[in-house]
C-alpha positions in Angstrom: 5.7 -24.6 16.1 8.3 -22.0 16.2 7.9 -18.5 15.8 9.5 -18.4 12.2 7.3 -21.6 11.5 4.7 -19.4 12.3 5.5 -16.5 10.2 6.1 -18.8 7.1 2.7 -19.9 7.5 1.2 -16.8 7.7 2.9 -15.1 4.9 1.9 -18.6 2.9 -2.3 -18.1 4.2 -1.7 -14.4 3.0 -0.5 -15.2 -0.4 -3.3 -17.8 -0.7 -5.8 -14.7 0.0 -4.2 -12.3 -2.2 -3.9 -15.1 -5.2 -7.9 -16.5 -4.3 -9.0 -12.7 -4.7 -7.4 -12.1 -7.9 -4.3 -9.9 -6.7 -1.6 -11.4 -8.2 -1.4 -13.3 -11.5 0.9 -16.0 -12.6 3.9 -15.5 -10.0 3.2 -11.6 -9.5 3.4 -10.1 -6.2 5.8 -10.5 -2.7 5.6 -10.2 0.9 8.3 -9.7 3.4 7.9 -10.2 7.4 11.0 -8.9 10.0 12.9 -11.9 11.4 14.8 -9.3 13.4 16.4 -6.0 13.2 19.0 -7.5 10.4 16.7 -10.5 8.9 13.7 -11.0 6.6 11.6 -13.4 5.7 10.9 -13.1 1.9 9.0 -14.5 -0.9 10.7 -15.9 -3.5 10.8 -15.1 -7.3 8.9 -17.1 -10.1 6.3 -19.1 -7.6 2.5 -18.6 -7.5 1.6 -17.1 -4.4 -1.6 -19.5 -4.3 0.6 -22.5 -4.1 3.4 -21.1 -2.0 4.6 -23.4 0.9 6.8 -22.5 4.2 9.8 -24.4 2.9 10.1 -21.9 -0.1 10.5 -18.9 1.6 13.8 -17.1 1.3 16.0 -15.0 4.2 17.6 -11.5 3.7 19.7 -9.4 5.0 18.6 -5.8 5.5 21.0 -5.3 2.2 18.9 -7.7 -0.1 21.4 -10.5 0.1 20.5 -13.8 0.5 21.1 -15.9 3.2 18.9 -18.8 3.1 16.2 -20.3 0.8 16.3 -22.8 -2.0 14.7 -20.5 -4.3 15.7 -17.1 -5.3 14.4 -13.9 -3.4 12.0 -11.6 -5.3 13.9 -8.9 -6.7 11.2 -6.4 -5.8 12.7 -7.2 -1.7 14.5 -4.2 -2.6 11.3 -1.8 -2.0 10.0 -3.8 1.1 13.7 -3.2 2.4 13.7 0.5 1.9 10.1 0.7 3.7 11.2 -1.7 6.9 14.9 0.8 7.2 12.5 4.1 7.0 9.8 2.9 9.5 11.3 0.5 12.0 8.3 -0.2 13.6 7.1 -1.7 10.3 6.9 -5.9 10.5 5.5 -6.7 7.2 5.3 -5.2 3.7 2.8 -6.4 1.0 3.0 -6.0 -2.4 0.7 -6.8 -5.4 -1.7 -6.0 -8.2 -5.4 -5.8 -7.0 -7.3 -5.2 -10.5 -9.1 -2.0 -9.5 -6.4 0.3 -7.4 -4.3 -0.6 -10.1 -6.6 0.7 -13.2 -6.0 4.1 -11.2 -2.3 3.4 -10.8 -2.3 2.5 -15.2 -4.8 5.7 -15.6 -2.9 7.6 -12.8 -6.1 9.1 -11.4 -5.6 10.1 -7.9 -7.7 8.3 -5.5 -10.7 10.8 -4.2 -10.7 12.1 -0.2 -14.0 13.1 1.9 -16.0 9.8 0.4 -16.7 7.0 2.4 -15.8 7.0 6.7 -13.9 3.7 6.8 -11.4 4.7 4.2 -11.0 8.3 6.0 -10.1 6.5 8.7 -8.2 3.6 7.4 -6.4 4.7 4.7 -6.6 8.7 4.1 -4.8 9.9 1.3 -3.1 7.0 -0.9 -0.6 8.6 -3.1 0.8 7.5 -6.4 4.6 7.1 -6.7 6.8 8.3 -9.7 7.1 4.8 -12.6 10.6 3.2 -12.6 11.6 -0.1 -13.6 10.3 -2.9 -11.4 13.3 -4.2 -9.7 16.1 -2.3 -9.5 17.1 0.5 -6.7 15.6 3.3 -8.3 12.2 1.9 -8.2 12.7 0.9 -4.7 13.3 4.7 -3.6 10.0 5.7 -5.7 8.1 5.0 -1.8 10.7 6.9 -0.2 8.6 10.6 -0.3 5.8 9.1 1.3 6.9 6.3 3.2 6.6 8.4 6.4 3.2 9.3 6.0 1.2 6.8 5.0 0.3 2.7 4.8 -0.4 2.1 1.5 0.4 3.3 -2.0 -0.2 3.0 -5.6 2.5 2.4 -7.7 2.3 4.1 -11.2 1.5 1.6 -13.9 2.3 -1.2 -11.5 0.3 -1.7 -7.9 -0.1 -1.7 -4.8 2.4 -1.5 -1.9 1.3 -1.6 1.9 2.8 -2.1 5.0 1.9 -2.4 9.0 2.5 -4.2 12.1 2.0 -7.6 10.9 1.3 -9.2 7.7 -2.1 -9.5 8.2 -2.6 -5.6 9.2 -0.4 -5.2 5.8 -2.7 -6.9 3.7 -5.8 -5.6 4.6 -5.0 -2.2 3.8 -4.4 -3.4 0.3 -7.7 -4.7 0.3 -10.1 -1.6 2.1 -8.1 -0.1 -1.1 -9.2 -2.3 -3.7 -12.7 -2.2 -2.8 -12.9 1.5 -2.4 -11.7 1.6 -6.0 -13.9 -0.8 -7.2 -17.0 1.2 -5.5 -15.4 4.1 -7.5 -15.2 2.6 -10.6 -19.2 1.8 -10.2 -20.2 5.2 -8.7 -18.5 6.6 -12.1 -21.1 4.9 -14.5 -23.9 5.9 -12.2 -23.7 9.8 -11.3 -21.3 12.3 -9.5 -19.8 11.4 -6.4 -21.0 13.3 -3.4 -18.3 14.1 -1.2 -18.4 14.5 2.8 -18.7 18.3 4.4 -15.7 19.8 5.6 -17.1 19.2 8.9 -18.1 15.5 8.6 -14.1 14.9 7.5 -12.5 16.5 10.3 -14.9 14.7 12.7 -13.6 11.2 10.9 -9.7 12.2 11.0 -10.2 13.4 14.8 -11.8 10.3 15.5 -8.5 8.5 13.6 -6.2 10.5 16.0 -7.9 8.7 18.7 -6.9 5.1 17.4 -3.3 5.9 16.8 -3.4 5.9 12.9 -1.1 8.2 11.3 -2.5 11.0 8.9 -1.0 14.1 7.7 -4.0 16.3 8.5 -3.5 16.1 12.2 -0.9 18.9 12.2 -2.3 21.4 14.7 -0.8 24.3 12.4 -3.5 23.2 9.3 -6.3 25.7 8.9 -9.3 25.9 6.4 -11.1 23.4 4.7 -9.6 20.1 5.8 -10.5 18.8 2.5 -7.7 21.0 0.8 -5.0 19.5 2.9 -3.5 17.2 0.8 0.0 15.7 1.7 0.8 14.4 -1.6 -0.7 16.8 -4.2 2.6 18.7 -5.0 4.1 15.7 -6.2 1.3 15.0 -8.9 2.7 17.2 -11.9 6.2 15.4 -11.6 4.4 11.8 -11.1 2.0 12.3 -14.3 -1.1 12.4 -12.0 -4.3 14.2 -12.7 -7.6 14.9 -11.6 -10.2 13.6 -14.5 -12.7 11.1 -13.6 -13.4 12.5 -10.1 -13.2 16.2 -9.4 -12.5 18.0 -6.5 -15.8 18.6 -3.8 -17.7 21.6 -5.7 -18.1 22.9 -2.5 -14.5 23.7 -1.6 
């Protein structure tokens, strides 16, 4: 099997997993994987990701022009390309609508930090982008204020986009985020959320550095309670983000 065929099979496998988990209904969601500096594999529009076949996939260039494939490329591929241009090391981008994380997108509730160790290490702070109508250039560029400081974002009133060194890794981040959001929604029904202490949060951020995961809190000039160092909080007012369901740590 050729390398290109293996990548096509990998995209279809992730598409099946997205569909099976209920992360995309109908023809929702899209996936891209780099082929070279100039070419990208892309899922087509108007196709269920659960029933997609390798021969359905498109090849596009870095400007979104379609080079090959029997079906038209996804219009939202432009967002994937903006991420790849800004982060040349990114090999794959996954966008879908996981229900629990998308609930936060619709309410525009920021994702609480300093709660679960795994989330601190693998995700860190998760920004919520400005809303724009999907498919166009303005929508694609909503990721740019955040793209270099995180590998997963919530798209306001829309869904989630995640990216990484493989299609498996990109999808993995969305799965972690939706699982966390589900836990948060359940927690909301039980009682107040208990945050990790500043000391324990700092330990997790230091561990993250050892594993090579990016986090804006690695800045050596930061001082004070690490739980107060939010890289994206200054965008909340402009993007309509407001803390309602989950207040910040009461001891901070």
